[in-house]
C-alpha positions as CSV (number, residue, x, y, z in Angstrom):
1,M,3.3,3.0,45.7
2,Y,1.1,4.3,42.8
3,I,2.5,5.1,39.4
4,D,1.2,8.0,37.3
5,T,2.6,10.0,34.3
6,F,3.5,13.6,34.1
7,K,2.4,15.0,30.7
8,H,1.8,18.3,28.9
9,V,-1.9,19.4,29.0
10,V,-2.9,21.2,25.8
11,P,-6.2,22.7,24.5
12,C,-8.4,20.2,22.7
13,P,-9.4,20.7,19.1
14,Q,-12.5,22.7,18.6
15,S,-15.4,22.0,16.2
16,M,-14.7,23.3,12.8
17,A,-17.0,25.9,11.1
18,K,-19.5,24.3,8.8
19,T,-18.7,26.6,5.9
20,E,-15.0,25.9,6.3
21,K,-15.6,22.2,6.3
22,I,-17.9,22.3,3.2
23,V,-15.4,24.4,1.2
24,A,-12.6,21.9,2.2
25,L,-14.8,19.0,1.1
26,F,-12.9,18.9,-2.2
27,S,-9.3,19.9,-2.6
28,L,-8.3,23.1,-4.3
29,S,-7.2,21.2,-7.4
30,T,-10.6,19.5,-7.6
31,W,-12.5,22.8,-7.4
32,A,-10.2,24.3,-10.0
33,C,-10.7,21.2,-12.3
34,M,-14.5,21.6,-11.9
35,G,-14.3,25.2,-12.9
36,L,-12.2,24.5,-15.9
37,V,-14.6,21.7,-17.0
38,F,-17.5,24.1,-16.7
39,I,-15.8,26.8,-18.8
40,F,-14.5,24.3,-21.4
41,V,-17.9,22.6,-21.8
42,S,-19.7,25.9,-22.1
43,I,-17.3,27.1,-24.8
44,L,-17.5,23.8,-26.6
45,F,-21.3,24.0,-26.6
46,W,-21.1,27.4,-28.2
47,I,-18.5,26.3,-30.8
48,L,-20.6,23.3,-31.8
49,S,-23.6,25.5,-32.3
50,K,-21.7,27.5,-34.9
51,Y,-21.3,24.6,-37.4
52,P,-23.6,25.1,-40.4
53,A,-25.1,21.7,-40.2
54,Q,-26.1,22.2,-36.5
55,R,-26.9,25.9,-36.6
56,N,-30.7,25.4,-36.8
57,A,-30.8,22.1,-34.9
58,F,-30.8,23.7,-31.5
59,T,-31.2,27.4,-30.7
60,G,-30.5,27.1,-26.9
61,F,-26.7,27.4,-27.3
62,N,-26.4,30.1,-30.0
63,L,-25.1,32.7,-27.5
64,L,-22.2,32.2,-25.2
65,A,-24.2,33.4,-22.2
66,Q,-26.8,30.8,-23.0
67,C,-24.1,28.1,-23.0
68,F,-22.8,29.2,-19.6
69,S,-26.4,29.3,-18.2
70,A,-27.2,25.8,-19.5
71,S,-23.9,24.4,-18.2
72,W,-24.5,25.9,-14.8
73,A,-28.0,24.5,-14.7
74,I,-26.8,21.0,-15.5
75,L,-24.1,21.3,-12.8
76,L,-26.8,22.2,-10.2
77,G,-29.1,19.4,-11.4
78,I,-31.6,21.7,-13.0
79,S,-33.3,21.0,-16.3
80,I,-32.5,23.2,-19.3
81,P,-35.2,24.6,-21.7
82,Q,-34.5,22.3,-24.6
83,I,-32.6,19.0,-25.1
84,P,-30.0,19.2,-27.9
85,V,-30.9,17.6,-31.1
86,S,-27.7,17.3,-33.1
87,L,-25.5,14.2,-32.5
88,H,-22.3,15.9,-31.4
89,T,-24.0,18.3,-29.1
90,R,-26.1,15.5,-27.6
91,N,-23.1,13.3,-27.0
92,L,-21.3,16.2,-25.2
93,F,-24.4,16.9,-23.3
94,I,-24.8,13.3,-22.0
95,V,-21.1,13.0,-21.0
96,Y,-21.4,16.3,-19.1
97,V,-24.6,15.2,-17.4
98,W,-22.9,12.0,-16.2
99,Y,-19.9,14.0,-14.9
100,C,-22.2,16.5,-13.0
101,F,-24.2,13.6,-11.6
102,A,-21.1,11.9,-10.2
103,I,-19.7,15.1,-8.7
104,S,-23.2,16.0,-7.3
105,T,-23.6,12.6,-5.7
106,V,-20.3,12.7,-3.9
107,F,-20.8,16.3,-2.8
108,Q,-24.3,15.7,-1.4
109,A,-23.2,12.5,0.4
110,Y,-20.7,14.5,2.4
111,F,-22.5,17.8,2.4
112,T,-25.4,16.7,4.7
113,T,-22.9,14.9,7.0
114,Y,-20.7,18.0,7.4
115,L,-23.7,20.3,7.9
116,V,-24.7,18.2,11.0
117,E,-21.3,17.3,12.3
118,P,-18.4,19.2,10.7
119,G,-15.8,17.4,12.8
120,Y,-12.9,18.8,14.7
121,G,-9.6,20.6,13.9
122,A,-6.2,19.1,14.1
123,R,-5.0,17.9,17.5
124,I,-1.8,19.3,19.1
125,K,0.6,16.4,19.3
126,T,4.1,17.8,19.8
127,L,5.9,20.8,21.2
128,E,6.4,22.0,17.6
129,D,2.6,22.1,17.2
130,V,2.4,24.0,20.5
131,M,4.8,26.6,19.2
132,A,3.0,26.9,15.9
133,A,-0.3,27.5,17.8
134,G,1.3,30.4,19.7
135,L,0.4,29.0,23.2
136,K,2.1,30.3,26.3
137,L,3.5,28.1,29.1
138,G,1.3,28.0,32.2
139,S,3.5,28.2,35.3
140,Y,2.6,27.5,38.9
141,P,4.7,27.0,42.1
142,V,4.8,23.2,42.0
143,M,6.0,23.2,38.4
144,E,8.7,25.7,39.2
145,S,9.9,23.5,42.0
146,L,9.8,20.5,39.7
147,Q,12.0,22.2,37.1
148,N,14.8,22.4,39.7
149,V,14.7,18.6,40.1
150,I,14.1,17.4,36.5
151,D,15.0,18.8,33.1
152,L,12.0,19.9,31.1
153,P,13.4,20.4,27.6
154,K,12.5,23.3,25.3
155,L,10.2,25.0,27.8
156,S,12.5,28.0,28.1
157,E,11.5,29.0,24.6
158,F,7.9,29.8,25.5
159,Q,6.5,32.9,27.2
160,E,5.1,32.2,30.6
161,D,1.7,33.0,32.2
162,V,2.0,32.6,36.0
163,Y,-0.9,31.1,38.0
164,V,-1.6,30.7,41.7
165,D,-1.8,26.9,41.7
166,M,-2.1,23.9,39.5
167,S,-5.9,23.9,39.5
168,E,-6.2,27.4,38.2
169,C,-3.5,26.8,35.6
170,V,-4.9,23.5,34.2
171,S,-8.4,25.0,34.2
172,S,-7.2,27.9,32.1
173,V,-5.5,25.5,29.7
174,M,-8.7,23.5,29.2
175,F,-11.3,26.3,29.1
176,N,-9.5,29.5,28.0
177,R,-7.3,27.7,25.5
178,K,-4.4,30.1,25.5
179,A,-1.7,28.1,27.3
180,F,-0.3,24.7,28.0
181,T,1.2,23.2,31.1
182,P,2.8,20.1,32.6
183,A,0.6,18.2,35.1
184,I,-0.2,14.8,36.5
185,S,-2.4,13.0,34.0
186,Y,-5.3,12.2,36.4
187,F,-5.7,15.8,37.6
188,P,-7.2,17.3,34.4
189,S,-9.7,14.4,34.3
190,Y,-10.8,15.3,37.8
191,L,-11.3,19.0,36.9
192,A,-13.3,18.1,33.8
193,L,-15.6,15.9,35.9
194,A,-15.9,18.6,38.6
195,S,-16.8,21.1,35.9
196,G,-19.6,18.9,34.6
197,F,-18.0,17.4,31.5
198,H,-19.0,13.7,31.3
199,D,-17.1,13.2,28.0
200,Q,-13.6,14.2,29.2
201,S,-12.1,13.8,25.7
202,K,-13.7,17.2,24.7
203,V,-11.6,19.2,27.2
204,V,-8.7,16.9,28.3
205,C,-5.9,16.5,25.8
206,F,-2.2,15.7,26.2
207,L,0.9,15.7,24.0
208,D,1.8,12.3,22.7
209,E,5.1,12.1,24.5
210,S,5.1,11.8,28.3
211,I,7.5,13.9,30.4
212,L,8.2,11.3,33.0
213,T,6.6,8.5,35.0
214,L,6.0,9.4,38.6
215,P,6.0,6.7,41.4
216,M,3.8,8.2,44.2
217,S,4.7,7.0,47.6
218,A,4.4,8.1,51.3
219,G,7.5,8.6,53.5
220,V,7.8,7.3,57.0
221,P,10.5,7.8,59.7
222,M,13.6,5.5,59.5
223,G,13.1,2.4,61.5
224,Y,9.3,2.6,61.4
225,P,8.1,-0.6,63.1
226,I,5.1,-1.4,60.8
227,L,6.8,-0.3,57.5
228,H,6.9,-3.8,56.1
229,I,3.2,-4.4,57.0
230,L,2.2,-1.2,55.3
231,N,4.1,-2.1,52.2
232,V,2.5,-5.5,52.0
233,H,-1.1,-4.2,52.5
234,I,-0.6,-1.2,50.1
235,R,0.8,-3.6,47.4
236,R,-2.2,-5.9,47.9
237,C,-4.6,-3.0,47.6
238,V,-3.0,-1.8,44.4
239,E,-3.0,-5.4,42.9
240,A,-6.6,-5.9,43.9
241,G,-7.7,-2.8,42.1
242,L,-8.9,-0.9,45.1
243,L,-7.3,2.3,43.9
244,E,-9.2,2.1,40.6
245,N,-12.4,1.3,42.5
246,Y,-11.8,4.3,44.7
247,W,-11.2,6.5,41.7
248,S,-14.4,5.2,40.1
249,E,-16.4,6.0,43.2
250,I,-15.0,9.6,43.3
251,K,-16.0,10.1,39.7
252,H,-19.5,8.7,40.4
253,K,-20.0,11.0,43.3
254,I,-18.8,14.0,41.3
255,N,-21.2,13.2,38.5
256,L,-24.1,13.1,41.0
257,K,-23.2,16.4,42.5
258,V,-22.4,18.6,39.5
259,K,-24.7,19.8,36.7
260,Q,-23.7,18.6,33.3
261,T,-22.4,21.5,31.2
262,D,-21.4,19.9,27.9
263,E,-24.1,19.5,25.3
264,E,-23.3,16.0,24.3
265,S,-25.9,13.6,22.8
266,E,-25.9,10.4,20.9
267,Y,-27.8,12.0,18.0
268,V,-27.9,15.5,16.5
269,V,-31.2,17.1,15.5
270,F,-31.0,18.5,12.0
271,S,-32.4,22.0,12.3
272,L,-32.4,25.3,10.4
273,T,-29.2,26.4,12.0
274,H,-27.4,23.6,10.1
275,L,-28.8,25.1,6.9
276,T,-27.2,28.5,7.4
277,P,-24.5,28.0,4.7
278,V,-27.2,27.0,2.2
279,F,-29.2,30.1,2.9
280,M,-26.1,32.3,2.8
281,L,-25.4,30.8,-0.7
282,L,-29.0,31.5,-1.7
283,V,-28.8,35.1,-0.6
284,F,-25.4,35.5,-2.4
285,G,-27.1,34.1,-5.6
286,Y,-30.0,36.6,-5.2
287,V,-27.5,39.5,-4.8
288,I,-25.6,38.5,-7.9
289,S,-28.8,38.0,-9.9
290,T,-30.1,41.4,-8.8
291,I,-26.8,43.1,-9.9
292,L,-26.9,41.4,-13.3
293,F,-30.5,42.3,-13.8
294,L,-29.8,46.0,-13.0
295,C,-26.8,45.9,-15.4
296,E,-28.9,44.5,-18.2
297,L,-31.7,47.0,-17.4
298,V,-29.2,49.9,-17.6
299,R,-27.8,48.5,-20.8
300,F,-31.2,48.1,-22.4
301,I,-32.3,51.7,-21.5
302,A,-29.0,53.1,-22.8
303,Y,-29.4,51.1,-26.0
304,R,-32.9,52.4,-26.6
305,R,-31.8,56.0,-26.0
306,L,-28.9,55.7,-28.4
307,S,-31.1,54.0,-31.1
308,V,-33.6,56.9,-30.9
């Protein structure tokens, strides 16, 4: 007798988008706090420049736009045209530089990591997660027969997709990612190997809770003369690990026959594709700069015409 578990096969988490992971690097409250600090420091620079004793000490913060530009440059780690001279402005400048340096160090440490390997989404663990994901129940003849023998709770709440057999159903769950289905735990691993996936954890995932434990046995006619001998030898084979050895040989033969389809590697080459979010941000900055330049140009032309 061989014991296996009957579990729900679910789609595995997919790799997260790089831009999504980078945006989620800090929480919403942290991004909001950074924005408030940026605005507060810019306004404070402008207010300090209005004091009579400091009005002529530093001309780089006389206009509010100059204050925002300088604060943004410091946040990005870019030098400003002139260092503040007055004591109060310099103290504020040093504190803000330290703050930006700390934020930039933390951001850059995770930024490069997430550009190369952004990680995976949340794993489906319970039937509630399955329902939240909007997955359908994959149904096949063996499962329908099994439902008449055992009680599969909460499955009646899901819409069904009917498949010809277990192989087609489980393959659809793993690769099409639109359904889930109960199956014997070893079978999805076999399909993953047969499809060329050496790392089965990328395509084979189960719910945390098992449905039931299945003792697999072979029946013989009543009064079979060598039943006791078969039981003894089968038990000895199981205890000696021959079944595990046989399963290892099957996996090895499959690996030799099929072509590996997953793009797994022990290292990831950092290429230009990983810098796509950076170039998108650069293009966005160029677009904003062009719009502001055109607005200032129109304002300048209009001012000259009105002055004439």
